[in-house]
TIVEXNU-245568 format. One record per residue (C-alpha): residue number from 1; residue in three letters; x, y, z. Coordinates in pm, whole numbers, plus 50000, padded with zeros to 5 digits. Layout:
! residues N
+-----+-----+-------+-------+-------+
:   n : res :    c1 :    c2 :    c3 :
+-----+-----+-------+-------+-------+
: NUM : Ala :     X :     Y :     Z :
...
+-----+-----+-------+-------+-------+
! end
This chain:
! residues 347
+-----+-----+-------+-------+-------+
:   n : res :    c1 :    c2 :    c3 :
+-----+-----+-------+-------+-------+
:   1 : Unk : 48987 : 51800 : 52037 :
:   2 : Unk : 48884 : 51534 : 51811 :
:   3 : Unk : 49072 : 51551 : 51529 :
:   4 : Unk : 48971 : 51463 : 51160 :
:   5 : Unk : 49277 : 51267 : 51038 :
:   6 : Unk : 49338 : 51306 : 50694 :
:   7 : Unk : 49732 : 51222 : 50733 :
:   8 : Unk : 49683 : 50840 : 50606 :
:   9 : Unk : 49461 : 50523 : 50641 :
:  10 : Unk : 49750 : 50392 : 50892 :
:  11 : Unk : 49577 : 50604 : 51155 :
:  12 : Unk : 49255 : 50403 : 51180 :
:  13 : Unk : 49128 : 50246 : 51491 :
:  14 : Unk : 49042 : 49863 : 51516 :
:  15 : Unk : 48631 : 49860 : 51525 :
:  16 : Unk : 48402 : 49724 : 51798 :
:  17 : Unk : 48368 : 49389 : 51651 :
:  18 : Unk : 48774 : 49343 : 51599 :
:  19 : Unk : 48833 : 49456 : 51977 :
:  20 : Unk : 48610 : 49183 : 52060 :
:  21 : Unk : 48717 : 48897 : 51818 :
:  22 : Unk : 49094 : 48976 : 51955 :
:  23 : Unk : 48940 : 48906 : 52305 :
:  24 : Unk : 48819 : 48601 : 52195 :
:  25 : Unk : 49134 : 48484 : 52000 :
:  26 : Unk : 49194 : 48121 : 52017 :
:  27 : Unk : 49621 : 48112 : 52011 :
:  28 : Unk : 49931 : 47899 : 52027 :
:  29 : Unk : 50274 : 47989 : 51977 :
:  30 : Unk : 50306 : 48080 : 51594 :
:  31 : Unk : 50647 : 47997 : 51553 :
:  32 : Unk : 50577 : 47679 : 51575 :
:  33 : Unk : 50270 : 47713 : 51318 :
:  34 : Unk : 49995 : 47655 : 51644 :
:  35 : Unk : 49856 : 47944 : 51628 :
:  36 : Unk : 49478 : 47856 : 51504 :
:  37 : Unk : 49396 : 48202 : 51436 :
:  38 : Unk : 49700 : 48273 : 51235 :
:  39 : Unk : 49648 : 47987 : 51032 :
:  40 : Unk : 49331 : 48076 : 50978 :
:  41 : Unk : 49412 : 48375 : 50875 :
:  42 : Unk : 49698 : 48311 : 50620 :
:  43 : Unk : 49461 : 48037 : 50445 :
:  44 : Unk : 49205 : 48346 : 50359 :
:  45 : Unk : 49487 : 48573 : 50242 :
:  46 : Unk : 49613 : 48345 : 49988 :
:  47 : Unk : 49262 : 48213 : 49892 :
:  48 : Unk : 49192 : 48611 : 49824 :
:  49 : Unk : 49531 : 48639 : 49656 :
:  50 : Unk : 49479 : 48300 : 49437 :
:  51 : Unk : 49791 : 48162 : 49586 :
:  52 : Unk : 49884 : 47899 : 49746 :
:  53 : Unk : 50016 : 47976 : 50084 :
:  54 : Unk : 50078 : 48347 : 50284 :
:  55 : Unk : 50253 : 48427 : 50584 :
:  56 : Unk : 50175 : 48665 : 50844 :
:  57 : Unk : 50395 : 48959 : 50923 :
:  58 : Unk : 50444 : 49247 : 51141 :
:  59 : Unk : 50417 : 49555 : 50887 :
:  60 : Unk : 50420 : 49591 : 50533 :
:  61 : Unk : 50753 : 49690 : 50500 :
:  62 : Unk : 50857 : 49327 : 50615 :
:  63 : Unk : 50660 : 49181 : 50358 :
:  64 : Unk : 50802 : 49357 : 50090 :
:  65 : Unk : 51096 : 49266 : 50238 :
:  66 : Unk : 51093 : 48909 : 50314 :
:  67 : Unk : 50981 : 48883 : 49945 :
:  68 : Unk : 51303 : 49046 : 49789 :
:  69 : Unk : 51530 : 48876 : 49968 :
:  70 : Unk : 51319 : 48549 : 49924 :
:  71 : Unk : 51364 : 48571 : 49552 :
:  72 : Unk : 51699 : 48767 : 49546 :
:  73 : Unk : 52041 : 48695 : 49614 :
:  74 : Unk : 52329 : 48933 : 49704 :
:  75 : Unk : 52421 : 49145 : 49389 :
:  76 : Unk : 52109 : 49061 : 49196 :
:  77 : Unk : 51898 : 49355 : 49049 :
:  78 : Unk : 51547 : 49424 : 49084 :
:  79 : Unk : 51370 : 49649 : 48881 :
:  80 : Unk : 51142 : 49968 : 49036 :
:  81 : Unk : 50997 : 50298 : 49000 :
:  82 : Unk : 51139 : 50593 : 49120 :
:  83 : Unk : 50821 : 50690 : 49303 :
:  84 : Unk : 50779 : 50309 : 49451 :
:  85 : Unk : 50716 : 50270 : 49826 :
:  86 : Unk : 50985 : 50053 : 49835 :
:  87 : Unk : 51246 : 50267 : 49685 :
:  88 : Unk : 51182 : 50598 : 49899 :
:  89 : Unk : 51018 : 50488 : 50224 :
:  90 : Unk : 51158 : 50145 : 50357 :
:  91 : Unk : 51446 : 50255 : 50475 :
:  92 : Unk : 51692 : 50078 : 50194 :
:  93 : Unk : 51639 : 49756 : 50343 :
:  94 : Unk : 51693 : 49547 : 50005 :
:  95 : Unk : 52018 : 49723 : 49966 :
:  96 : Unk : 52147 : 49761 : 50369 :
:  97 : Unk : 52009 : 49347 : 50459 :
:  98 : Unk : 51986 : 49183 : 50134 :
:  99 : Unk : 52238 : 49342 : 49893 :
: 100 : Unk : 52011 : 49379 : 49620 :
: 101 : Unk : 52072 : 49648 : 49366 :
: 102 : Unk : 51747 : 49864 : 49215 :
: 103 : Unk : 51730 : 49993 : 48922 :
: 104 : Unk : 51485 : 50283 : 48929 :
: 105 : Unk : 51287 : 50344 : 48646 :
: 106 : Unk : 51015 : 50639 : 48598 :
: 107 : Unk : 50693 : 50601 : 48710 :
: 108 : Unk : 50433 : 50718 : 48492 :
: 109 : Unk : 50193 : 50983 : 48628 :
: 110 : Unk : 49929 : 50685 : 48676 :
: 111 : Unk : 50199 : 50482 : 48838 :
: 112 : Unk : 50268 : 50226 : 48584 :
: 113 : Unk : 50577 : 50182 : 48433 :
: 114 : Unk : 50710 : 50200 : 48029 :
: 115 : Unk : 50721 : 49869 : 47900 :
: 116 : Unk : 50968 : 49975 : 47665 :
: 117 : Unk : 51178 : 50128 : 47923 :
: 118 : Unk : 51135 : 49790 : 48130 :
: 119 : Unk : 51289 : 49600 : 47846 :
: 120 : Unk : 51565 : 49834 : 47803 :
: 121 : Unk : 51678 : 49794 : 48139 :
: 122 : Unk : 51745 : 49408 : 48109 :
: 123 : Unk : 52110 : 49344 : 48205 :
: 124 : Unk : 52297 : 49150 : 47959 :
: 125 : Unk : 52444 : 48809 : 48071 :
: 126 : Unk : 52809 : 49018 : 48061 :
: 127 : Unk : 53007 : 48937 : 48356 :
: 128 : Unk : 53027 : 49301 : 48502 :
: 129 : Unk : 52659 : 49400 : 48530 :
: 130 : Unk : 52428 : 49258 : 48772 :
: 131 : Unk : 52174 : 48986 : 48719 :
: 132 : Unk : 51846 : 49121 : 48639 :
: 133 : Unk : 51633 : 48889 : 48909 :
: 134 : Unk : 51306 : 49108 : 48954 :
: 135 : Unk : 51072 : 49355 : 48880 :
: 136 : Unk : 50841 : 49521 : 49184 :
: 137 : Unk : 50524 : 49678 : 49083 :
: 138 : Unk : 50266 : 49871 : 49322 :
: 139 : Unk : 49892 : 49884 : 49365 :
: 140 : Unk : 49755 : 50138 : 49428 :
: 141 : Unk : 50038 : 50356 : 49362 :
: 142 : Unk : 50068 : 50591 : 49656 :
: 143 : Unk : 50271 : 50855 : 49572 :
: 144 : Unk : 50160 : 50852 : 49226 :
: 145 : Unk : 49786 : 50985 : 49338 :
: 146 : Unk : 49664 : 50664 : 49506 :
: 147 : Unk : 49566 : 50551 : 49160 :
: 148 : Unk : 49500 : 50184 : 49076 :
: 149 : Unk : 49710 : 49913 : 48777 :
: 150 : Unk : 49509 : 49765 : 48594 :
: 151 : Unk : 49452 : 49387 : 48563 :
: 152 : Unk : 49619 : 49419 : 48220 :
: 153 : Unk : 49892 : 49639 : 48311 :
: 154 : Unk : 49961 : 49373 : 48541 :
: 155 : Unk : 49934 : 49094 : 48296 :
: 156 : Unk : 50167 : 49230 : 48059 :
: 157 : Unk : 50419 : 49357 : 48258 :
: 158 : Unk : 50395 : 48965 : 48449 :
: 159 : Unk : 50440 : 48815 : 48092 :
: 160 : Unk : 50714 : 49005 : 47969 :
: 161 : Unk : 50898 : 48890 : 48316 :
: 162 : Unk : 50812 : 48511 : 48280 :
: 163 : Unk : 50922 : 48510 : 47916 :
: 164 : Unk : 51245 : 48632 : 48046 :
: 165 : Unk : 51339 : 48414 : 48332 :
: 166 : Unk : 51240 : 48703 : 48558 :
: 167 : Unk : 51009 : 48702 : 48825 :
: 168 : Unk : 50776 : 48948 : 48966 :
: 169 : Unk : 50652 : 49077 : 49309 :
: 170 : Unk : 50360 : 49305 : 49369 :
: 171 : Unk : 50342 : 49559 : 49683 :
: 172 : Unk : 49997 : 49531 : 49684 :
: 173 : Unk : 49984 : 49721 : 50047 :
: 174 : Unk : 49677 : 49883 : 49901 :
: 175 : Unk : 49527 : 49615 : 49666 :
: 176 : Unk : 49204 : 49572 : 49799 :
: 177 : Unk : 49156 : 49989 : 49757 :
: 178 : Unk : 49276 : 49916 : 49376 :
: 179 : Unk : 49060 : 49581 : 49302 :
: 180 : Unk : 48741 : 49834 : 49454 :
: 181 : Unk : 48884 : 50090 : 49163 :
: 182 : Unk : 48878 : 49819 : 48907 :
: 183 : Unk : 48582 : 49642 : 48977 :
: 184 : Unk : 48733 : 49319 : 49032 :
: 185 : Unk : 48855 : 49038 : 49276 :
: 186 : Unk : 49193 : 49134 : 49420 :
: 187 : Unk : 49288 : 48796 : 49320 :
: 188 : Unk : 49272 : 48903 : 48944 :
: 189 : Unk : 49564 : 49187 : 49021 :
: 190 : Unk : 49742 : 48984 : 49205 :
: 191 : Unk : 49735 : 48707 : 48900 :
: 192 : Unk : 50098 : 48590 : 48749 :
: 193 : Unk : 50270 : 48750 : 49012 :
: 194 : Unk : 50479 : 48537 : 49228 :
: 195 : Unk : 50450 : 48720 : 49506 :
: 196 : Unk : 50216 : 48979 : 49662 :
: 197 : Unk : 50219 : 49149 : 49997 :
: 198 : Unk : 49938 : 49364 : 50108 :
: 199 : Unk : 49835 : 49545 : 50466 :
: 200 : Unk : 49564 : 49522 : 50692 :
: 201 : Unk : 49636 : 49817 : 50903 :
: 202 : Unk : 49552 : 50073 : 50657 :
: 203 : Unk : 49164 : 50117 : 50511 :
: 204 : Unk : 49140 : 49754 : 50634 :
: 205 : Unk : 49126 : 49920 : 50979 :
: 206 : Unk : 49309 : 49619 : 51141 :
: 207 : Unk : 49563 : 49800 : 51435 :
: 208 : Unk : 49881 : 49583 : 51275 :
: 209 : Unk : 50004 : 49329 : 51054 :
: 210 : Unk : 50054 : 49257 : 50697 :
: 211 : Unk : 50020 : 48913 : 50458 :
: 212 : Unk : 50280 : 48786 : 50219 :
: 213 : Unk : 50163 : 48520 : 49928 :
: 214 : Unk : 50305 : 48310 : 49712 :
: 215 : Unk : 50359 : 47978 : 49615 :
: 216 : Unk : 50418 : 47703 : 49888 :
: 217 : Unk : 50773 : 47663 : 49822 :
: 218 : Unk : 50843 : 48022 : 49841 :
: 219 : Unk : 50633 : 48068 : 50148 :
: 220 : Unk : 50914 : 47809 : 50294 :
: 221 : Unk : 51165 : 47984 : 50235 :
: 222 : Unk : 51046 : 48323 : 50318 :
: 223 : Unk : 50950 : 48193 : 50642 :
: 224 : Unk : 51293 : 48152 : 50688 :
: 225 : Unk : 51382 : 48508 : 50658 :
: 226 : Unk : 51092 : 48648 : 50857 :
: 227 : Unk : 51296 : 48500 : 51108 :
: 228 : Unk : 51574 : 48610 : 51047 :
: 229 : Unk : 51452 : 48960 : 51075 :
: 230 : Unk : 51289 : 48958 : 51376 :
: 231 : Unk : 50936 : 48876 : 51255 :
: 232 : Unk : 50843 : 48527 : 51429 :
: 233 : Unk : 50596 : 48628 : 51658 :
: 234 : Unk : 50440 : 48427 : 51924 :
: 235 : Unk : 50075 : 48410 : 52007 :
: 236 : Unk : 49969 : 48665 : 51802 :
: 237 : Unk : 49647 : 48562 : 51693 :
: 238 : Unk : 49511 : 48831 : 51906 :
: 239 : Unk : 49640 : 49030 : 51625 :
: 240 : Unk : 49534 : 48814 : 51312 :
: 241 : Unk : 49189 : 48816 : 51474 :
: 242 : Unk : 49124 : 49153 : 51403 :
: 243 : Unk : 49278 : 49045 : 51028 :
: 244 : Unk : 49007 : 48808 : 50990 :
: 245 : Unk : 48734 : 49079 : 51040 :
: 246 : Unk : 48908 : 49307 : 50842 :
: 247 : Unk : 48885 : 49056 : 50508 :
: 248 : Unk : 48558 : 48970 : 50572 :
: 249 : Unk : 48401 : 49303 : 50683 :
: 250 : Unk : 48596 : 49573 : 50544 :
: 251 : Unk : 48727 : 49470 : 50208 :
: 252 : Unk : 48342 : 49542 : 50085 :
: 253 : Unk : 48293 : 49893 : 50174 :
: 254 : Unk : 48643 : 50048 : 50032 :
: 255 : Unk : 48452 : 50175 : 49774 :
: 256 : Unk : 48242 : 50427 : 50049 :
: 257 : Unk : 48609 : 50528 : 50083 :
: 258 : Unk : 48651 : 50682 : 49690 :
: 259 : Unk : 48361 : 50826 : 49687 :
: 260 : Unk : 48453 : 51035 : 49953 :
: 261 : Unk : 48755 : 51066 : 49842 :
: 262 : Unk : 48566 : 51209 : 49514 :
: 263 : Unk : 48343 : 51439 : 49699 :
: 264 : Unk : 48618 : 51587 : 49854 :
: 265 : Unk : 48818 : 51640 : 49546 :
: 266 : Unk : 48512 : 51788 : 49364 :
: 267 : Unk : 48448 : 52036 : 49694 :
: 268 : Unk : 48795 : 52134 : 49700 :
: 269 : Unk : 48777 : 52276 : 49347 :
: 270 : Unk : 48542 : 52507 : 49364 :
: 271 : Unk : 48839 : 52673 : 49562 :
: 272 : Unk : 49017 : 52885 : 49368 :
: 273 : Unk : 49383 : 52845 : 49402 :
: 274 : Unk : 49377 : 52481 : 49449 :
: 275 : Unk : 49495 : 52210 : 49201 :
: 276 : Unk : 49306 : 51933 : 49305 :
: 277 : Unk : 49440 : 51558 : 49174 :
: 278 : Unk : 49180 : 51366 : 49158 :
: 279 : Unk : 49121 : 51141 : 48859 :
: 280 : Unk : 48946 : 50815 : 48694 :
: 281 : Unk : 49188 : 50594 : 48857 :
: 282 : Unk : 49272 : 50746 : 49181 :
: 283 : Unk : 49120 : 50579 : 49517 :
: 284 : Unk : 49121 : 50720 : 49865 :
: 285 : Unk : 49372 : 50953 : 49869 :
: 286 : Unk : 49342 : 51328 : 49699 :
: 287 : Unk : 49644 : 51537 : 49608 :
: 288 : Unk : 49617 : 51926 : 49668 :
: 289 : Unk : 49908 : 52163 : 49514 :
: 290 : Unk : 49875 : 52538 : 49678 :
: 291 : Unk : 49869 : 52824 : 49428 :
: 292 : Unk : 50236 : 52973 : 49476 :
: 293 : Unk : 50062 : 53320 : 49465 :
: 294 : Unk : 49835 : 53292 : 49780 :
: 295 : Unk : 50045 : 53433 : 50028 :
: 296 : Unk : 50085 : 53144 : 50306 :
: 297 : Unk : 50316 : 52887 : 50388 :
: 298 : Unk : 50309 : 52542 : 50409 :
: 299 : Unk : 50354 : 52546 : 50790 :
: 300 : Unk : 50065 : 52796 : 50778 :
: 301 : Unk : 49843 : 52622 : 50616 :
: 302 : Unk : 49898 : 52296 : 50818 :
: 303 : Unk : 49869 : 52465 : 51145 :
: 304 : Unk : 49553 : 52696 : 51106 :
: 305 : Unk : 49359 : 52379 : 50948 :
: 306 : Unk : 49491 : 52207 : 51299 :
: 307 : Unk : 49361 : 52453 : 51460 :
: 308 : Unk : 49015 : 52368 : 51277 :
: 309 : Unk : 49092 : 52010 : 51427 :
: 310 : Unk : 49184 : 51889 : 51062 :
: 311 : Unk : 49518 : 51680 : 51011 :
: 312 : Unk : 49671 : 51597 : 50669 :
: 313 : Unk : 49988 : 51553 : 50524 :
: 314 : Unk : 50235 : 51718 : 50372 :
: 315 : Unk : 50440 : 51590 : 50091 :
: 316 : Unk : 50633 : 51865 : 49912 :
: 317 : Unk : 50666 : 52228 : 49946 :
: 318 : Unk : 50259 : 52359 : 49905 :
: 319 : Unk : 50158 : 52004 : 49841 :
: 320 : Unk : 49939 : 51756 : 50036 :
: 321 : Unk : 49829 : 51456 : 50055 :
: 322 : Unk : 49456 : 51355 : 50219 :
: 323 : Unk : 49341 : 50994 : 50276 :
: 324 : Unk : 48989 : 50892 : 50347 :
: 325 : Unk : 48950 : 50571 : 50551 :
: 326 : Unk : 48659 : 50411 : 50778 :
: 327 : Unk : 48656 : 50679 : 51034 :
: 328 : Unk : 48599 : 50976 : 50822 :
: 329 : Unk : 48236 : 51092 : 50703 :
: 330 : Unk : 48017 : 51272 : 50493 :
: 331 : Unk : 47992 : 51537 : 50761 :
: 332 : Unk : 48377 : 51527 : 50800 :
: 333 : Unk : 48417 : 51600 : 50398 :
: 334 : Unk : 48175 : 51871 : 50424 :
: 335 : Unk : 48406 : 52013 : 50709 :
: 336 : Unk : 48737 : 51979 : 50529 :
: 337 : Unk : 48620 : 52163 : 50207 :
: 338 : Unk : 48467 : 52462 : 50413 :
: 339 : Unk : 48779 : 52473 : 50631 :
: 340 : Unk : 49016 : 52518 : 50340 :
: 341 : Unk : 48808 : 52774 : 50209 :
: 342 : Unk : 48856 : 52992 : 50496 :
: 343 : Unk : 49209 : 52910 : 50599 :
: 344 : Unk : 49259 : 53032 : 50199 :
: 345 : Unk : 49049 : 53292 : 50195 :
: 346 : Unk : 48952 : 53169 : 49859 :
: 347 : Unk : 48606 : 53034 : 49926 :
+-----+-----+-------+-------+-------+
! end
């Protein structure tokens, strides 16, 4: 059975253009800095983020961890949202491998952090306390509905942080979705941040890889950390070739995914008993809560939808996430809407 796979945009397959580029890629030893395709990808990524340099890494998790370990020292504290991917879903790498201490603040419904709470969380110079070294932001924000953070919000946090001698890392795994939502270039969202990471393997459809961007000094240090983490790759230009196609061909079409996500959300709102979370700042994710009065378990709902060829993610009891990406068509959206009505018996 061919499934309509809405579990994540990480399930995307490389396009035919990417496969051709991978087959024809010029390669060299990247640990020696000699892979021309990786070098080209890093230069393009840095330019698109408005930074001096970039580093190709195998995953977004490694990109974020590399940034944290490059910016901070053991015992330093970084401020992060309590629903941030770095805090929830990256295996505690910052503390386990870097000895960094996290200070979790409440994420607002739109994924932002309250500046007053950031101010209150800053450590003093008391020798008993860790040093506040970094603020980490996420854009788009996964667990807050796939919402984008605005340039004004990011600038506000960056300005405050720099005034207080604090660095800012932007987990921009889906920053191009955020840029499409804001209708601004991605570099405007990364402006002022001391580092930014983004994924090629989500909505941009590449099979593997992320980029970490920042100053030349920062990337030189990050290169050393990447090696320590086992991220030094050799003839990985075959992967970077797909990433070049991503940045040149896939960025400009992300608004199509957002339009389909909105169409999906609007259609599901007609199903009584479904609470649909999709607002003005949402992008390619639709979150659903099933009314407790409906006599179906989470497992029953996912199983019956799977029988109809539809997969999606469970993010809580009777709470689901549906992610639109390149391989989801208009016809798929209509089938999902109809199938939910059939399964829940509420259409």
